[in-house]
PyMOL CGO cylinders between C-alpha atoms (Angstrom):
from pymol import cmd
from pymol.cgo import CYLINDER

trace = [
    CYLINDER, 144.42, 162.34, 71.81, 143.85, 158.70, 70.93, 0.3, 1, 1, 1, 1, 1, 1,
    CYLINDER, 143.85, 158.70, 70.93, 145.92, 157.69, 73.95, 0.3, 1, 1, 1, 1, 1, 1,
    CYLINDER, 145.92, 157.69, 73.95, 143.67, 159.79, 76.18, 0.3, 1, 1, 1, 1, 1, 1,
    CYLINDER, 143.67, 159.79, 76.18, 140.58, 157.93, 75.01, 0.3, 1, 1, 1, 1, 1, 1,
    CYLINDER, 140.58, 157.93, 75.01, 142.39, 154.64, 75.49, 0.3, 1, 1, 1, 1, 1, 1,
    CYLINDER, 142.39, 154.64, 75.49, 143.15, 155.60, 79.10, 0.3, 1, 1, 1, 1, 1, 1,
    CYLINDER, 143.15, 155.60, 79.10, 139.49, 156.42, 79.71, 0.3, 1, 1, 1, 1, 1, 1,
    CYLINDER, 139.49, 156.42, 79.71, 138.48, 152.99, 78.41, 0.3, 1, 1, 1, 1, 1, 1,
    CYLINDER, 138.48, 152.99, 78.41, 140.90, 151.20, 80.71, 0.3, 1, 1, 1, 1, 1, 1,
    CYLINDER, 140.90, 151.20, 80.71, 143.90, 150.86, 78.40, 0.3, 1, 1, 1, 1, 1, 1,
    CYLINDER, 143.90, 150.86, 78.40, 147.43, 152.15, 78.79, 0.3, 1, 1, 1, 1, 1, 1,
    CYLINDER, 147.43, 152.15, 78.79, 147.74, 154.45, 81.81, 0.3, 1, 1, 1, 1, 1, 1,
    CYLINDER, 147.74, 154.45, 81.81, 151.37, 155.37, 81.18, 0.3, 1, 1, 1, 1, 1, 1,
    CYLINDER, 151.37, 155.37, 81.18, 150.38, 158.75, 79.75, 0.3, 1, 1, 1, 1, 1, 1,
    CYLINDER, 150.38, 158.75, 79.75, 148.65, 159.91, 82.95, 0.3, 1, 1, 1, 1, 1, 1,
    CYLINDER, 148.65, 159.91, 82.95, 150.85, 162.50, 84.63, 0.3, 1, 1, 1, 1, 1, 1,
    CYLINDER, 150.85, 162.50, 84.63, 150.30, 161.35, 88.19, 0.3, 1, 1, 1, 1, 1, 1,
    CYLINDER, 150.30, 161.35, 88.19, 149.27, 158.03, 89.73, 0.3, 1, 1, 1, 1, 1, 1,
    CYLINDER, 149.27, 158.03, 89.73, 146.54, 159.93, 91.58, 0.3, 1, 1, 1, 1, 1, 1,
    CYLINDER, 146.54, 159.93, 91.58, 145.31, 161.90, 88.58, 0.3, 1, 1, 1, 1, 1, 1,
    CYLINDER, 145.31, 161.90, 88.58, 141.61, 161.47, 87.97, 0.3, 1, 1, 1, 1, 1, 1,
    CYLINDER, 141.61, 161.47, 87.97, 141.62, 163.43, 84.73, 0.3, 1, 1, 1, 1, 1, 1,
    CYLINDER, 141.62, 163.43, 84.73, 141.13, 160.35, 82.53, 0.3, 1, 1, 1, 1, 1, 1,
    CYLINDER, 141.13, 160.35, 82.53, 139.48, 157.98, 85.00, 0.3, 1, 1, 1, 1, 1, 1,
    CYLINDER, 139.48, 157.98, 85.00, 135.71, 157.89, 84.96, 0.3, 1, 1, 1, 1, 1, 1,
    CYLINDER, 135.71, 157.89, 84.96, 133.89, 158.07, 88.33, 0.3, 1, 1, 1, 1, 1, 1,
    CYLINDER, 133.89, 158.07, 88.33, 132.72, 154.47, 87.84, 0.3, 1, 1, 1, 1, 1, 1,
    CYLINDER, 132.72, 154.47, 87.84, 136.37, 153.37, 87.83, 0.3, 1, 1, 1, 1, 1, 1,
    CYLINDER, 136.37, 153.37, 87.83, 137.31, 155.24, 91.01, 0.3, 1, 1, 1, 1, 1, 1,
    CYLINDER, 137.31, 155.24, 91.01, 138.74, 152.73, 93.46, 0.3, 1, 1, 1, 1, 1, 1,
    CYLINDER, 138.74, 152.73, 93.46, 139.64, 152.92, 97.12, 0.3, 1, 1, 1, 1, 1, 1,
    CYLINDER, 139.64, 152.92, 97.12, 143.34, 152.89, 96.18, 0.3, 1, 1, 1, 1, 1, 1,
    CYLINDER, 143.34, 152.89, 96.18, 142.93, 156.07, 94.14, 0.3, 1, 1, 1, 1, 1, 1,
    CYLINDER, 142.93, 156.07, 94.14, 140.94, 157.77, 96.89, 0.3, 1, 1, 1, 1, 1, 1,
    CYLINDER, 140.94, 157.77, 96.89, 143.53, 156.89, 99.52, 0.3, 1, 1, 1, 1, 1, 1,
    CYLINDER, 143.53, 156.89, 99.52, 146.36, 158.05, 97.25, 0.3, 1, 1, 1, 1, 1, 1,
    CYLINDER, 146.36, 158.05, 97.25, 144.64, 161.42, 96.75, 0.3, 1, 1, 1, 1, 1, 1,
    CYLINDER, 144.64, 161.42, 96.75, 144.34, 161.91, 100.52, 0.3, 1, 1, 1, 1, 1, 1,
    CYLINDER, 144.34, 161.91, 100.52, 147.82, 163.01, 101.44, 0.3, 1, 1, 1, 1, 1, 1,
    CYLINDER, 147.82, 163.01, 101.44, 149.21, 161.54, 104.64, 0.3, 1, 1, 1, 1, 1, 1,
    CYLINDER, 149.21, 161.54, 104.64, 150.48, 163.85, 107.33, 0.3, 1, 1, 1, 1, 1, 1,
    CYLINDER, 150.48, 163.85, 107.33, 154.23, 163.72, 107.98, 0.3, 1, 1, 1, 1, 1, 1,
    CYLINDER, 154.23, 163.72, 107.98, 155.18, 163.72, 111.65, 0.3, 1, 1, 1, 1, 1, 1,
    CYLINDER, 155.18, 163.72, 111.65, 158.34, 165.35, 113.06, 0.3, 1, 1, 1, 1, 1, 1,
    CYLINDER, 158.34, 165.35, 113.06, 159.30, 165.53, 116.76, 0.3, 1, 1, 1, 1, 1, 1,
    CYLINDER, 159.30, 165.53, 116.76, 161.68, 168.28, 117.86, 0.3, 1, 1, 1, 1, 1, 1,
    CYLINDER, 161.68, 168.28, 117.86, 162.90, 169.69, 121.18, 0.3, 1, 1, 1, 1, 1, 1,
    CYLINDER, 162.90, 169.69, 121.18, 160.31, 172.13, 122.53, 0.3, 1, 1, 1, 1, 1, 1,
    CYLINDER, 160.31, 172.13, 122.53, 162.78, 174.90, 123.36, 0.3, 1, 1, 1, 1, 1, 1,
    CYLINDER, 162.78, 174.90, 123.36, 164.92, 174.86, 120.21, 0.3, 1, 1, 1, 1, 1, 1,
    CYLINDER, 164.92, 174.86, 120.21, 163.46, 174.39, 116.76, 0.3, 1, 1, 1, 1, 1, 1,
    CYLINDER, 163.46, 174.39, 116.76, 163.55, 176.41, 113.57, 0.3, 1, 1, 1, 1, 1, 1,
    CYLINDER, 163.55, 176.41, 113.57, 161.23, 176.51, 110.60, 0.3, 1, 1, 1, 1, 1, 1,
    CYLINDER, 161.23, 176.51, 110.60, 162.68, 176.31, 107.05, 0.3, 1, 1, 1, 1, 1, 1,
    CYLINDER, 162.68, 176.31, 107.05, 162.79, 179.42, 104.88, 0.3, 1, 1, 1, 1, 1, 1,
    CYLINDER, 162.79, 179.42, 104.88, 159.88, 178.24, 102.73, 0.3, 1, 1, 1, 1, 1, 1,
    CYLINDER, 159.88, 178.24, 102.73, 156.12, 178.46, 103.15, 0.3, 1, 1, 1, 1, 1, 1,
    CYLINDER, 156.12, 178.46, 103.15, 154.63, 175.23, 104.56, 0.3, 1, 1, 1, 1, 1, 1,
    CYLINDER, 154.63, 175.23, 104.56, 151.62, 175.62, 102.27, 0.3, 1, 1, 1, 1, 1, 1,
    CYLINDER, 151.62, 175.62, 102.27, 152.88, 176.64, 98.83, 0.3, 1, 1, 1, 1, 1, 1,
    CYLINDER, 152.88, 176.64, 98.83, 156.63, 175.93, 99.37, 0.3, 1, 1, 1, 1, 1, 1,
    CYLINDER, 156.63, 175.93, 99.37, 157.60, 179.40, 98.08, 0.3, 1, 1, 1, 1, 1, 1,
    CYLINDER, 157.60, 179.40, 98.08, 160.32, 181.57, 99.53, 0.3, 1, 1, 1, 1, 1, 1,
    CYLINDER, 160.32, 181.57, 99.53, 159.89, 185.24, 100.18, 0.3, 1, 1, 1, 1, 1, 1,
    CYLINDER, 159.89, 185.24, 100.18, 158.74, 187.55, 102.91, 0.3, 1, 1, 1, 1, 1, 1,
    CYLINDER, 158.74, 187.55, 102.91, 157.07, 185.64, 105.71, 0.3, 1, 1, 1, 1, 1, 1,
    CYLINDER, 157.07, 185.64, 105.71, 154.33, 186.41, 108.21, 0.3, 1, 1, 1, 1, 1, 1,
    CYLINDER, 154.33, 186.41, 108.21, 153.88, 184.48, 111.43, 0.3, 1, 1, 1, 1, 1, 1,
    CYLINDER, 153.88, 184.48, 111.43, 150.55, 182.68, 111.72, 0.3, 1, 1, 1, 1, 1, 1,
    CYLINDER, 150.55, 182.68, 111.72, 149.39, 181.13, 115.00, 0.3, 1, 1, 1, 1, 1, 1,
    CYLINDER, 149.39, 181.13, 115.00, 148.29, 177.59, 114.50, 0.3, 1, 1, 1, 1, 1, 1,
    CYLINDER, 148.29, 177.59, 114.50, 145.22, 176.56, 116.49, 0.3, 1, 1, 1, 1, 1, 1,
    CYLINDER, 145.22, 176.56, 116.49, 146.46, 174.45, 119.40, 0.3, 1, 1, 1, 1, 1, 1,
    CYLINDER, 146.46, 174.45, 119.40, 146.88, 174.57, 123.16, 0.3, 1, 1, 1, 1, 1, 1,
    CYLINDER, 146.88, 174.57, 123.16, 150.53, 175.54, 122.59, 0.3, 1, 1, 1, 1, 1, 1,
    CYLINDER, 150.53, 175.54, 122.59, 150.87, 178.97, 120.96, 0.3, 1, 1, 1, 1, 1, 1,
    CYLINDER, 150.87, 178.97, 120.96, 153.34, 178.70, 118.08, 0.3, 1, 1, 1, 1, 1, 1,
    CYLINDER, 153.34, 178.70, 118.08, 153.87, 181.13, 115.23, 0.3, 1, 1, 1, 1, 1, 1,
    CYLINDER, 153.87, 181.13, 115.23, 154.58, 179.35, 111.94, 0.3, 1, 1, 1, 1, 1, 1,
    CYLINDER, 154.58, 179.35, 111.94, 156.09, 181.46, 109.13, 0.3, 1, 1, 1, 1, 1, 1,
    CYLINDER, 156.09, 181.46, 109.13, 153.89, 181.49, 106.00, 0.3, 1, 1, 1, 1, 1, 1,
    CYLINDER, 153.89, 181.49, 106.00, 154.37, 183.51, 102.83, 0.3, 1, 1, 1, 1, 1, 1,
    CYLINDER, 154.37, 183.51, 102.83, 152.29, 186.67, 102.80, 0.3, 1, 1, 1, 1, 1, 1,
    CYLINDER, 152.29, 186.67, 102.80, 149.73, 185.28, 100.34, 0.3, 1, 1, 1, 1, 1, 1,
    CYLINDER, 149.73, 185.28, 100.34, 149.07, 182.08, 102.33, 0.3, 1, 1, 1, 1, 1, 1,
    CYLINDER, 149.07, 182.08, 102.33, 149.09, 183.99, 105.65, 0.3, 1, 1, 1, 1, 1, 1,
    CYLINDER, 149.09, 183.99, 105.65, 146.53, 186.41, 104.25, 0.3, 1, 1, 1, 1, 1, 1,
    CYLINDER, 146.53, 186.41, 104.25, 144.30, 183.55, 103.07, 0.3, 1, 1, 1, 1, 1, 1,
    CYLINDER, 144.30, 183.55, 103.07, 144.42, 181.87, 106.48, 0.3, 1, 1, 1, 1, 1, 1,
    CYLINDER, 144.42, 181.87, 106.48, 143.77, 185.16, 108.25, 0.3, 1, 1, 1, 1, 1, 1,
    CYLINDER, 143.77, 185.16, 108.25, 140.69, 185.85, 106.11, 0.3, 1, 1, 1, 1, 1, 1,
    CYLINDER, 140.69, 185.85, 106.11, 139.31, 182.40, 106.83, 0.3, 1, 1, 1, 1, 1, 1,
    CYLINDER, 139.31, 182.40, 106.83, 139.73, 182.85, 110.58, 0.3, 1, 1, 1, 1, 1, 1,
    CYLINDER, 139.73, 182.85, 110.58, 138.17, 186.34, 110.53, 0.3, 1, 1, 1, 1, 1, 1,
    CYLINDER, 138.17, 186.34, 110.53, 135.21, 184.86, 108.71, 0.3, 1, 1, 1, 1, 1, 1,
    CYLINDER, 135.21, 184.86, 108.71, 134.73, 182.30, 111.49, 0.3, 1, 1, 1, 1, 1, 1,
    CYLINDER, 134.73, 182.30, 111.49, 133.10, 184.41, 114.21, 0.3, 1, 1, 1, 1, 1, 1,
    CYLINDER, 133.10, 184.41, 114.21, 130.45, 186.05, 111.97, 0.3, 1, 1, 1, 1, 1, 1,
    CYLINDER, 130.45, 186.05, 111.97, 129.62, 182.65, 110.47, 0.3, 1, 1, 1, 1, 1, 1,
    CYLINDER, 129.62, 182.65, 110.47, 129.25, 181.12, 113.95, 0.3, 1, 1, 1, 1, 1, 1,
    CYLINDER, 129.25, 181.12, 113.95, 126.94, 183.94, 115.04, 0.3, 1, 1, 1, 1, 1, 1,
    CYLINDER, 126.94, 183.94, 115.04, 124.94, 183.58, 111.82, 0.3, 1, 1, 1, 1, 1, 1,
    CYLINDER, 124.94, 183.58, 111.82, 124.60, 179.79, 112.26, 0.3, 1, 1, 1, 1, 1, 1,
    CYLINDER, 124.60, 179.79, 112.26, 123.47, 180.08, 115.89, 0.3, 1, 1, 1, 1, 1, 1,
    CYLINDER, 123.47, 180.08, 115.89, 121.08, 182.93, 115.00, 0.3, 1, 1, 1, 1, 1, 1,
    CYLINDER, 121.08, 182.93, 115.00, 119.63, 180.89, 112.15, 0.3, 1, 1, 1, 1, 1, 1,
    CYLINDER, 119.63, 180.89, 112.15, 119.15, 177.89, 114.46, 0.3, 1, 1, 1, 1, 1, 1,
    CYLINDER, 119.15, 177.89, 114.46, 117.43, 180.12, 117.03, 0.3, 1, 1, 1, 1, 1, 1,
    CYLINDER, 117.43, 180.12, 117.03, 115.15, 181.62, 114.37, 0.3, 1, 1, 1, 1, 1, 1,
    CYLINDER, 115.15, 181.62, 114.37, 114.15, 178.17, 113.07, 0.3, 1, 1, 1, 1, 1, 1,
    CYLINDER, 114.15, 178.17, 113.07, 113.56, 176.94, 116.63, 0.3, 1, 1, 1, 1, 1, 1,
    CYLINDER, 113.56, 176.94, 116.63, 111.30, 179.88, 117.45, 0.3, 1, 1, 1, 1, 1, 1,
    CYLINDER, 111.30, 179.88, 117.45, 109.54, 179.92, 114.06, 0.3, 1, 1, 1, 1, 1, 1,
    CYLINDER, 109.54, 179.92, 114.06, 108.58, 176.24, 114.17, 0.3, 1, 1, 1, 1, 1, 1,
    CYLINDER, 108.58, 176.24, 114.17, 108.13, 176.03, 117.95, 0.3, 1, 1, 1, 1, 1, 1,
    CYLINDER, 108.13, 176.03, 117.95, 110.80, 173.37, 118.40, 0.3, 1, 1, 1, 1, 1, 1,
    CYLINDER, 110.80, 173.37, 118.40, 112.05, 172.32, 121.81, 0.3, 1, 1, 1, 1, 1, 1,
    CYLINDER, 112.05, 172.32, 121.81, 115.25, 173.86, 123.10, 0.3, 1, 1, 1, 1, 1, 1,
    CYLINDER, 115.25, 173.86, 123.10, 117.08, 170.51, 122.73, 0.3, 1, 1, 1, 1, 1, 1,
    CYLINDER, 117.08, 170.51, 122.73, 116.16, 170.26, 119.08, 0.3, 1, 1, 1, 1, 1, 1,
    CYLINDER, 116.16, 170.26, 119.08, 117.29, 173.88, 118.68, 0.3, 1, 1, 1, 1, 1, 1,
    CYLINDER, 117.29, 173.88, 118.68, 120.63, 173.07, 120.32, 0.3, 1, 1, 1, 1, 1, 1,
    CYLINDER, 120.63, 173.07, 120.32, 121.18, 170.08, 118.03, 0.3, 1, 1, 1, 1, 1, 1,
    CYLINDER, 121.18, 170.08, 118.03, 120.26, 172.21, 115.03, 0.3, 1, 1, 1, 1, 1, 1,
    CYLINDER, 120.26, 172.21, 115.03, 122.78, 174.84, 116.14, 0.3, 1, 1, 1, 1, 1, 1,
    CYLINDER, 122.78, 174.84, 116.14, 125.49, 172.18, 116.50, 0.3, 1, 1, 1, 1, 1, 1,
    CYLINDER, 125.49, 172.18, 116.50, 124.72, 170.82, 113.04, 0.3, 1, 1, 1, 1, 1, 1,
    CYLINDER, 124.72, 170.82, 113.04, 124.89, 174.31, 111.52, 0.3, 1, 1, 1, 1, 1, 1,
    CYLINDER, 124.89, 174.31, 111.52, 128.09, 175.26, 113.41, 0.3, 1, 1, 1, 1, 1, 1,
    CYLINDER, 128.09, 175.26, 113.41, 130.11, 172.16, 112.45, 0.3, 1, 1, 1, 1, 1, 1,
    CYLINDER, 130.11, 172.16, 112.45, 130.64, 173.18, 108.80, 0.3, 1, 1, 1, 1, 1, 1,
    CYLINDER, 130.64, 173.18, 108.80, 131.70, 176.62, 109.97, 0.3, 1, 1, 1, 1, 1, 1,
    CYLINDER, 131.70, 176.62, 109.97, 134.28, 175.16, 112.34, 0.3, 1, 1, 1, 1, 1, 1,
    CYLINDER, 134.28, 175.16, 112.34, 135.55, 172.88, 109.58, 0.3, 1, 1, 1, 1, 1, 1,
    CYLINDER, 135.55, 172.88, 109.58, 135.79, 175.79, 107.13, 0.3, 1, 1, 1, 1, 1, 1,
    CYLINDER, 135.79, 175.79, 107.13, 137.61, 178.14, 109.50, 0.3, 1, 1, 1, 1, 1, 1,
    CYLINDER, 137.61, 178.14, 109.50, 139.81, 175.78, 111.53, 0.3, 1, 1, 1, 1, 1, 1,
    CYLINDER, 139.81, 175.78, 111.53, 140.43, 172.56, 109.63, 0.3, 1, 1, 1, 1, 1, 1,
    CYLINDER, 140.43, 172.56, 109.63, 140.09, 173.13, 105.89, 0.3, 1, 1, 1, 1, 1, 1,
    CYLINDER, 140.09, 173.13, 105.89, 143.42, 173.75, 104.17, 0.3, 1, 1, 1, 1, 1, 1,
    CYLINDER, 143.42, 173.75, 104.17, 145.36, 173.34, 107.40, 0.3, 1, 1, 1, 1, 1, 1,
    CYLINDER, 145.36, 173.34, 107.40, 148.94, 172.38, 106.53, 0.3, 1, 1, 1, 1, 1, 1,
    CYLINDER, 148.94, 172.38, 106.53, 150.64, 172.47, 109.96, 0.3, 1, 1, 1, 1, 1, 1,
    CYLINDER, 150.64, 172.47, 109.96, 149.31, 171.14, 113.22, 0.3, 1, 1, 1, 1, 1, 1,
    CYLINDER, 149.31, 171.14, 113.22, 150.66, 170.12, 116.60, 0.3, 1, 1, 1, 1, 1, 1,
    CYLINDER, 150.66, 170.12, 116.60, 149.98, 166.47, 117.30, 0.3, 1, 1, 1, 1, 1, 1,
    CYLINDER, 149.98, 166.47, 117.30, 151.34, 166.44, 120.84, 0.3, 1, 1, 1, 1, 1, 1,
    CYLINDER, 151.34, 166.44, 120.84, 153.72, 168.20, 123.18, 0.3, 1, 1, 1, 1, 1, 1,
    CYLINDER, 153.72, 168.20, 123.18, 155.23, 167.79, 126.61, 0.3, 1, 1, 1, 1, 1, 1,
    CYLINDER, 155.23, 167.79, 126.61, 157.85, 169.62, 128.68, 0.3, 1, 1, 1, 1, 1, 1,
    CYLINDER, 157.85, 169.62, 128.68, 160.69, 168.46, 126.40, 0.3, 1, 1, 1, 1, 1, 1,
    CYLINDER, 160.69, 168.46, 126.40, 159.33, 167.83, 122.89, 0.3, 1, 1, 1, 1, 1, 1,
    CYLINDER, 159.33, 167.83, 122.89, 156.80, 169.05, 120.34, 0.3, 1, 1, 1, 1, 1, 1,
    CYLINDER, 156.80, 169.05, 120.34, 155.46, 166.75, 117.63, 0.3, 1, 1, 1, 1, 1, 1,
    CYLINDER, 155.46, 166.75, 117.63, 154.43, 168.66, 114.51, 0.3, 1, 1, 1, 1, 1, 1,
    CYLINDER, 154.43, 168.66, 114.51, 152.46, 167.21, 111.63, 0.3, 1, 1, 1, 1, 1, 1,
    CYLINDER, 152.46, 167.21, 111.63, 152.87, 168.67, 108.14, 0.3, 1, 1, 1, 1, 1, 1,
    CYLINDER, 152.87, 168.67, 108.14, 150.59, 168.15, 105.16, 0.3, 1, 1, 1, 1, 1, 1,
    CYLINDER, 150.59, 168.15, 105.16, 153.45, 168.52, 102.68, 0.3, 1, 1, 1, 1, 1, 1,
    CYLINDER, 153.45, 168.52, 102.68, 156.13, 165.88, 103.03, 0.3, 1, 1, 1, 1, 1, 1,
    CYLINDER, 156.13, 165.88, 103.03, 158.68, 168.14, 101.27, 0.3, 1, 1, 1, 1, 1, 1,
    CYLINDER, 158.68, 168.14, 101.27, 158.30, 170.72, 104.02, 0.3, 1, 1, 1, 1, 1, 1,
    CYLINDER, 158.30, 170.72, 104.02, 158.44, 168.06, 106.74, 0.3, 1, 1, 1, 1, 1, 1,
    CYLINDER, 158.44, 168.06, 106.74, 161.72, 166.75, 105.33, 0.3, 1, 1, 1, 1, 1, 1,
    CYLINDER, 161.72, 166.75, 105.33, 163.25, 170.23, 105.29, 0.3, 1, 1, 1, 1, 1, 1,
    CYLINDER, 163.25, 170.23, 105.29, 161.94, 170.93, 108.80, 0.3, 1, 1, 1, 1, 1, 1,
    CYLINDER, 161.94, 170.93, 108.80, 163.47, 167.68, 110.05, 0.3, 1, 1, 1, 1, 1, 1,
    CYLINDER, 163.47, 167.68, 110.05, 166.81, 168.39, 108.30, 0.3, 1, 1, 1, 1, 1, 1,
    CYLINDER, 166.81, 168.39, 108.30, 166.94, 171.89, 109.74, 0.3, 1, 1, 1, 1, 1, 1,
    CYLINDER, 166.94, 171.89, 109.74, 166.34, 170.60, 113.26, 0.3, 1, 1, 1, 1, 1, 1,
    CYLINDER, 166.34, 170.60, 113.26, 168.70, 167.63, 113.24, 0.3, 1, 1, 1, 1, 1, 1,
    CYLINDER, 168.70, 167.63, 113.24, 171.00, 167.59, 116.27, 0.3, 1, 1, 1, 1, 1, 1,
    CYLINDER, 171.00, 167.59, 116.27, 174.52, 168.74, 115.48, 0.3, 1, 1, 1, 1, 1, 1,
    CYLINDER, 174.52, 168.74, 115.48, 177.09, 166.03, 116.31, 0.3, 1, 1, 1, 1, 1, 1,
    CYLINDER, 177.09, 166.03, 116.31, 179.26, 166.95, 119.28, 0.3, 1, 1, 1, 1, 1, 1,
    CYLINDER, 179.26, 166.95, 119.28, 176.85, 169.61, 120.61, 0.3, 1, 1, 1, 1, 1, 1,
    CYLINDER, 176.85, 169.61, 120.61, 174.89, 168.70, 123.74, 0.3, 1, 1, 1, 1, 1, 1,
    CYLINDER, 174.89, 168.70, 123.74, 171.13, 169.21, 123.59, 0.3, 1, 1, 1, 1, 1, 1,
    CYLINDER, 171.13, 169.21, 123.59, 169.61, 171.50, 126.19, 0.3, 1, 1, 1, 1, 1, 1,
]
cmd.load_cgo(trace, "trace")
């Protein structure tokens, strides 16, 4: 325990389990380096559009098991295999989206009418109330996204670098086999 207090006072940090752990660092000691380290970078992998395979692990929790295809929000419709638990969580969040959007717009309309605001102010209020809903349903906890695509390639981005490495290994071109 003494070592824990020493870490909190700025002493030996060798006992902290992770370089990004904030367990023993006071908020006054939070630096930009720690914040950046806690924000995981997306790993980018480009594969041929017509022939790619996903690894036999969940891109979110990295577990194996029965998988369920989940469409990722993008212009290109791709089903990514998630474990049943993670697929269920993402499905619930997306189902929650439409009622929350309707509630946010209805609330903005009610405030606009109640206070006699102009329609432009009401529109801006609706946008402000809808943005957190869009973030909650479409962007929060997203672990796979499509960065870009063309007729020949798709560039995926993965939140977990372990999954990105396995995805890249699984889709490496086989020597001696011509790509289509």
